[in-house]
Structures are given as C-alpha cells and as structure tokens.
C-alpha distance (Angstrom), angle and dihedral (degrees) to the residues before:
residue distance angle dihedral
M1 . . .
S2 3.81 . .
A3 3.81 124.6 .
A4 3.83 88.7 -108.7
D5 3.80 91.5 53.6
D6 3.79 89.9 47.7
R7 3.82 89.9 61.2
K8 3.81 93.8 53.0
T9 3.80 122.0 102.8
R10 3.79 114.9 -85.3
V11 3.79 120.1 -154.8
L12 3.81 130.5 -164.7
L13 3.81 117.5 -160.7
G14 3.81 119.4 -152.0
L15 3.81 103.5 -166.5
T16 3.78 136.0 178.9
G17 3.79 87.4 -141.5
L18 3.79 145.9 -60.5
E19 3.82 102.3 -141.2
I20 3.82 100.0 38.4
G21 3.81 98.8 95.7
G22 3.78 127.6 -123.9
G23 3.76 136.2 87.5
I24 3.81 98.4 -68.9
A25 3.81 91.7 55.4
S26 3.80 89.6 47.4
V27 3.80 90.6 54.5
A28 3.82 90.6 45.7
H29 3.80 89.4 54.2
S30 3.79 90.5 56.1
F31 3.79 98.2 49.0
T32 3.82 92.2 39.9
R33 3.80 89.1 54.3
A34 3.81 91.3 47.6
L35 3.81 94.2 50.2
D36 3.81 92.3 45.7
E37 3.80 89.1 52.2
M38 3.80 90.9 50.2
A39 3.80 89.7 52.6
G40 3.81 89.5 49.4
E41 3.81 90.7 51.2
G42 3.79 90.9 51.3
S43 3.81 101.0 -112.2
L44 3.84 91.7 110.0
G45 3.78 127.0 45.5
R46 3.80 99.1 -145.8
V47 3.81 140.8 -22.0
D48 3.81 116.8 -149.8
R49 3.81 126.8 -175.0
V50 3.77 138.7 -152.2
L51 3.83 112.7 -168.8
L52 3.79 119.6 -161.2
R53 3.80 106.6 -168.0
D54 3.81 107.7 19.8
D55 3.80 115.7 117.8
P56 3.83 110.9 -104.2
A57 3.81 88.0 -150.0
A58 3.82 90.8 60.5
P59 3.81 105.8 25.4
P60 3.79 125.5 -179.3
R61 3.79 115.9 -102.6
A62 3.80 110.1 -75.3
P63 3.81 118.0 -107.4
P64 3.80 114.2 -97.2
H65 3.81 94.8 -134.9
G66 3.79 105.9 34.2
D67 3.80 147.4 18.6
Q68 3.80 129.2 -72.0
Q69 3.79 125.5 -151.2
L70 3.81 127.8 -175.9
S71 3.80 122.2 -151.0
G72 3.81 98.4 -162.3
N73 3.83 90.7 -131.1
R74 3.81 91.3 -61.7
Q75 3.78 110.5 135.4
L76 3.80 97.5 -158.9
R77 3.79 91.4 49.3
F78 3.82 89.0 50.8
V79 3.81 90.8 53.6
W80 3.80 92.7 46.7
Q81 3.81 92.1 49.7
I82 3.82 91.4 49.9
W83 3.81 91.0 49.1
R84 3.81 94.2 45.6
S85 3.81 93.7 47.7
L86 3.79 91.4 49.8
R87 3.80 92.2 52.2
R88 3.79 92.4 46.2
H89 3.81 101.3 45.1
R90 3.84 102.4 24.7
H91 3.81 94.8 -136.3
D92 3.78 119.2 -156.5
F93 3.79 90.5 -133.5
V94 3.80 143.8 -11.7
F95 3.81 119.0 -124.9
F96 3.83 117.7 -156.2
D97 3.80 122.3 -164.4
Q98 3.81 93.3 -140.2
L99 3.78 142.7 -3.8
G100 3.81 97.5 -92.2
P101 3.83 98.3 65.8
A102 3.81 90.3 39.9
R103 3.81 90.6 66.1
S104 3.80 87.2 78.1
T105 3.82 86.9 79.0
Q106 3.82 89.9 71.1
L107 3.80 96.2 63.2
P108 3.84 116.0 110.0
L109 3.80 99.2 -105.3
P110 3.82 127.4 134.9
G111 3.79 107.9 -87.6
F112 3.83 93.9 16.1
P113 2.91 128.4 161.0
P114 3.81 92.2 38.9
P115 3.81 113.9 -123.8
R116 3.80 89.9 -115.1
Y117 3.78 128.8 23.9
A118 3.80 131.8 154.7
I119 3.81 130.0 -153.2
F120 3.79 129.3 -157.6
C121 3.82 105.4 -139.3
H122 3.80 117.2 -154.4
G123 3.81 100.9 179.3
I124 3.77 111.6 -119.3
E125 3.82 93.6 70.0
L126 3.82 91.4 59.0
E127 3.80 93.8 76.9
G128 3.80 106.2 123.4
A129 3.80 92.2 -1.3
D130 3.80 93.1 132.7
R131 3.80 92.3 84.6
G132 3.79 143.8 41.4
Q133 3.77 123.6 10.6
R134 3.78 94.3 -24.6
G135 3.80 90.8 53.8
R136 3.80 91.9 49.9
T137 3.81 89.7 48.5
L138 3.81 92.8 53.5
R139 3.79 93.7 45.2
G140 3.81 91.7 50.0
A141 3.82 95.2 52.7
W142 3.80 120.0 112.7
R143 3.80 92.1 -153.3
L144 3.83 133.9 14.8
L145 3.78 116.0 -161.2
T146 3.80 114.8 -162.6
N147 3.78 128.4 -165.1
S148 3.82 93.7 -137.5
E149 3.79 145.1 4.9
Q150 3.80 87.9 -103.0
T151 3.80 91.6 59.0
A152 3.81 89.2 44.9
D153 3.81 89.5 54.3
R154 3.77 89.3 50.2
V155 3.81 90.8 54.5
R156 3.82 90.9 48.0
R157 3.80 90.6 52.6
L158 3.80 90.4 51.7
D159 3.80 91.0 53.3
P160 3.83 122.7 -6.1
G161 3.81 88.3 -160.9
L162 3.82 89.5 71.7
A163 3.81 94.7 62.5
D164 3.81 96.8 101.2
R165 3.82 92.0 51.9
I166 3.81 95.3 56.2
R167 3.80 121.5 102.3
V168 3.81 117.2 -177.5
T169 3.82 107.6 -137.9
P170 3.83 111.3 178.7
L171 3.78 113.9 -146.1
C172 3.77 128.4 -110.7
I173 3.77 130.4 -146.1
D174 3.78 110.5 -96.5
P175 3.84 105.6 -97.9
R176 3.81 89.6 -140.7
K177 3.78 89.8 62.4
I178 3.76 92.6 49.8
G179 3.77 89.4 53.4
A180 3.81 91.3 51.5
W181 3.77 95.4 46.8
A182 3.82 99.9 62.4
V183 3.79 88.3 -142.5
G184 3.78 115.3 -147.6
E185 3.79 95.9 34.3
L186 3.79 89.3 124.3
A187 3.77 123.7 46.1
S188 3.78 116.9 -129.6
G189 3.80 109.2 -69.4
A190 3.80 93.6 -5.7
G191 3.77 114.5 129.7
R192 3.81 94.1 -4.4
A193 3.77 120.8 145.0
L194 3.79 122.6 -131.6
A195 3.79 89.6 -104.2
A196 3.78 140.9 125.3
L197 3.79 114.7 -142.2
M198 3.81 124.0 -147.6
V199 3.82 122.1 -174.4
G200 3.79 124.4 -172.1
R201 3.77 147.1 103.9
M202 3.80 118.4 -83.5
W203 3.81 112.1 -143.7
S204 3.79 126.0 158.9
E205 3.82 88.8 -142.0
E206 3.81 91.1 55.5
R207 3.79 116.2 41.1
G208 3.76 98.8 160.6
K209 3.81 102.7 107.3
G210 3.81 93.4 85.1
H211 3.82 100.7 -114.3
D212 3.80 94.2 136.7
A213 3.79 95.1 51.7
V214 3.82 93.7 45.8
I215 3.81 91.7 50.8
E216 3.81 90.9 46.8
A217 3.81 89.1 50.2
W218 3.78 94.7 50.1
A219 3.81 96.2 86.1
R220 3.82 87.7 57.3
V221 3.80 90.4 50.2
R222 3.81 92.5 50.1
R223 3.79 92.3 50.8
R224 3.80 88.1 61.7
V225 3.81 98.1 31.6
P226 3.84 106.5 27.4
D227 3.82 96.0 -175.0
A228 3.80 95.9 48.2
E229 3.80 119.5 125.2
L230 3.80 132.1 -160.5
W231 3.82 115.1 -143.4
I232 3.79 115.0 -162.4
A233 3.81 117.6 -168.0
G234 3.79 121.7 -171.2
S235 3.77 140.4 60.8
G236 3.78 142.3 -123.0
N237 3.78 143.1 129.1
D238 3.81 92.5 -76.1
R239 3.79 93.7 61.7
P240 3.86 96.3 93.6
R241 3.80 91.1 54.3
L242 3.79 92.1 48.1
E243 3.81 91.6 47.1
A244 3.81 90.1 52.9
K245 3.78 90.3 48.6
A246 3.80 91.7 50.1
A247 3.81 91.7 49.3
Q248 3.79 89.4 53.9
R249 3.81 100.6 39.6
A250 3.82 102.5 32.4
P251 3.82 110.3 15.8
G252 3.78 112.6 -166.8
G253 3.77 96.1 3.8
V254 3.81 103.1 85.2
R255 3.83 128.8 68.2
F256 3.81 122.6 -167.7
L257 3.80 108.8 -153.6
G258 3.81 101.5 -178.4
S259 3.78 123.4 -146.7
V260 3.80 113.7 -15.1
S261 3.80 133.5 -165.7
D262 3.81 122.0 -116.2
A263 3.81 89.9 -102.4
E264 3.81 91.8 49.9
L265 3.79 90.5 47.5
G266 3.78 89.2 52.5
R267 3.80 90.3 54.7
L268 3.81 90.3 50.0
Y269 3.81 90.9 51.2
Q270 3.80 88.5 50.8
R271 3.80 94.4 47.9
A272 3.82 102.1 42.1
A273 3.80 123.9 82.5
V274 3.82 100.4 -149.5
F275 3.81 137.5 19.2
V276 3.79 119.1 -140.4
M277 3.81 131.3 -175.3
P278 3.82 111.9 141.8
S279 3.81 93.1 -174.2
R280 3.79 131.5 167.8
Q281 3.82 97.2 -156.8
E282 3.81 111.2 53.5
G283 3.78 112.9 127.3
F284 3.80 85.9 -168.6
G285 3.80 113.1 -19.9
L286 3.79 106.2 -131.2
V287 3.81 91.7 -177.2
Y288 3.81 89.4 65.8
A289 3.80 89.8 56.4
E290 3.81 90.6 47.2
A291 3.80 92.0 50.7
M292 3.79 91.2 47.3
W293 3.82 89.7 50.9
H294 3.81 86.3 62.2
G295 3.80 93.5 48.6
L296 3.80 99.1 -100.2
P297 3.80 122.1 144.5
C298 3.81 108.4 -132.5
I299 3.79 136.5 -141.7
G300 3.80 116.2 -152.8
S301 3.78 135.0 154.8
T302 3.79 134.5 -97.3
R303 3.81 90.0 -127.8
D304 3.81 101.4 78.4
A305 3.81 142.9 20.0
A306 3.82 94.8 -59.8
R307 3.81 87.9 105.1
E308 3.83 88.9 65.3
V309 3.81 90.5 59.3
I310 3.82 104.9 28.7
E311 3.80 117.9 57.5
A312 3.79 105.3 -148.5
G313 3.79 111.5 -122.0
E314 3.82 91.7 7.0
T315 3.81 107.5 60.9
G316 3.80 99.4 6.4
F317 3.79 143.8 -48.8
L318 3.81 136.7 -65.9
V319 3.80 117.3 -147.8
P320 3.82 133.8 -179.9
F321 3.80 112.4 -88.2
G322 3.80 111.3 -99.1
D323 3.82 94.9 8.0
V324 3.81 99.2 137.3
E325 3.79 95.0 -174.1
A326 3.82 94.1 50.3
I327 3.81 92.4 45.3
G328 3.79 92.7 50.1
A329 3.80 92.4 47.0
A330 3.81 93.2 49.9
I331 3.81 93.3 50.2
A332 3.81 93.5 44.7
D333 3.81 92.3 46.9
L334 3.80 91.1 57.1
L335 3.80 97.7 39.9
S336 3.80 91.7 49.7
D337 3.81 95.5 48.2
E338 3.80 111.3 58.8
E339 3.79 94.7 174.9
R340 3.80 92.3 53.4
R341 3.78 96.2 47.2
D342 3.80 91.4 46.5
R343 3.80 89.9 52.0
M344 3.81 91.9 48.3
G345 3.78 90.8 44.1
E346 3.79 92.7 55.7
V347 3.80 91.5 50.5
A348 3.82 89.2 47.3
R349 3.80 91.4 51.1
R350 3.80 91.6 51.8
R351 3.83 95.4 44.2
A352 3.80 92.3 49.4
R353 3.79 90.9 56.2
E354 3.79 92.0 46.0
R355 3.81 97.2 47.4
F356 3.80 110.6 21.4
G357 3.79 105.1 42.1
Y358 3.80 123.3 118.9
A359 3.82 95.7 -111.0
S360 3.81 92.0 60.5
F361 3.79 91.5 48.2
R362 3.80 92.9 49.6
T363 3.81 91.2 52.1
A364 3.81 91.9 48.6
L365 3.81 91.7 47.0
R366 3.80 92.9 52.5
A367 3.81 90.7 51.6
A368 3.82 93.9 44.3
L369 3.81 92.5 54.6
D370 3.83 95.3 40.8
L371 3.79 89.8 -121.1
P372 3.81 117.8 172.1
P373 3.81 122.3 -109.6
V374 3.78 120.6 -108.8
C-alpha cells in the first residue's frame, strides 16, 4: 500500500449478515456495494467486514478492497473479530448495520468504544433504547443514519442531545432485486389480475403489519368488487390463525402464498393491481417502494413512515391503522376504477425511479458519513 493510500479513509463494517434475507440485509447489501465502489474509485483506502450470521460454508463474496471475517453466529467471536480488525488496520470508523451488533462497542476491551462509530437505525429496534446498554451505545455513536424522518424523530425523542448526529438516509431498492425482476415486462394494467397484494412477516409477537384489519375488510371489498382476490405473501407462526380468520370472514377470497423468492415476488408485483400494507411499525417501508417500482398504487397507514414513501392521492392512499372501513374503501376504490389505479401506478413507477434508486442512496450515504469525493 502506498503512502497516499495509507492516508485514505478506512472503514470497518460490523454487519448482521448479507445473505440472511430480510430488509436489514437488503439495506446492508446496498451500502456495502456503495462503500466497495468508493474504495475501487480511490476515495476510500479499504473496506473490511465482519459478518455475524452468514453461513461460513456459503459466505458472501469477499470485498475487493479489504478483508472479510465470518463469526458463525457467535456473538463473542464477532466482538473479538471487530476488536482485532480495528487494532490491525486502524480504521477511521466502524459502521454497524443496526443497533444490536453495535452494542459490542460497550464491552470492556482496550480501545473500546472506538472513537468513531456509526449506526444505521431502522426504527423497530429502537424500542426501549433510551436505557441500559442500548442507550449507552446510541449516545456514544459519532453518527446515526436513519432510514426516514420518522425514525429520526424517534431517535430525537429518545435523547434530544443526539439530534446533531442524525443523518436521514432514505433507502433504495436492492439493485440485485431490480436485476432479477425484469422490470417493464408488463405494460401498465396489462395482464394484471383483480388482486391486492400484501407482503410481510406474520408473527404472533408482532401484529403490526395490518393483516387482521385487511382480512376483516375483505368482505366489504368483495361486496363492491365480487371477483377481487387478496394475495398474502410471507410466513410466520401467526399464519394458521390468520388463515382460519380468512376462511371465516372472507371464504374463497384470500390466498396465502407463503415465503417467496425475489423473482417470485417480482412476478406478484407485476400481476397484482394494488399493494396494501396498512402497518403501524414501518421505519421506512421498502416494500412500498418496490411495489411502486412495478407501477402499483399503494395503501399504507398514517401511523408510520409510509407517508414518506406514498404520496396520498398521487401514488396511493394513507388510512388510519386498524380502521377496517377505511381500509376496505381504499382497496375497493382502486380495484373498481381501472383508469384511476393505472394513472396512480404510472406516477408511482416514475417516483420510485426518481427517489428510491441506488444512485440516490449512494450519494446520500457519502454525505451522511462525511466521505470524501473521488
């Protein structure tokens, strides 16, 4: 390494995982790609990674300008690898993909906590983070990236003193997904079924996605649109209860599709007419952006960050969380008016490309982390 390279910014990533599925891994893929590209362009010296949960037998591709270590889902090994890499390579800062892995900085090791570390905050993991180890971890961070203004507000409420460390960094759709989707295969409205699509995990411990209200609303939808179907993708231990509820409240009108691959999800986005997820817990709501990318008008709730993705009356509707009547009316209004949903879908398609593409995210990430230009 030359003397010039030695002066360039060095970054260490402490990640939950890259090939573990889910939204956090999808976000980690995007900022890992961006940082690797910056190292390749010469604006960063090196980017190393420590991955907590990825399978050592099937590791992600190694970074082109740094080292990669896998912890095999062992927390203490993860901490040791972070500490050892810091001492060896003298990184300028550590970047964690969420609050959980960042708590390793609070262990009593020489040089811990690092002088500078950043955390990407997603929202749901901030519950109770104003106290204990999680509170100390947040307060010790040099920079807190948030996926939305709503998540930023949540951090400010936890500790107003953190306000000047927050950088709102809206998410992008994982470029790998876009490549797998073959976007544009269907023209707007062409070949679409009279169906509303809902995508989300179903856990009894976490009933905030809005499944119950949508299922309860479905009888109202079918009274106005008799042939309408509700497609629910996702899995979890609450699925049997929801299936029983659907059989009782909306027999014949609801299909549970289980877990689907990215390619299968792309086909569902292309075949459905409307996307619905009136949730109360989205720190951002990446699935709304994905649905909009495919030209779907979206229905979210007024209770979370959906309003930062969906423009009410332009790219979809926002309804009160749990309001069965309002949810049913919004779905039926769109399914019964093809011209309106096509118009909204075209605006959604355009806005998704303007606001939620990878290039915009990369620019925002560089600014949020004070990274130098090429």
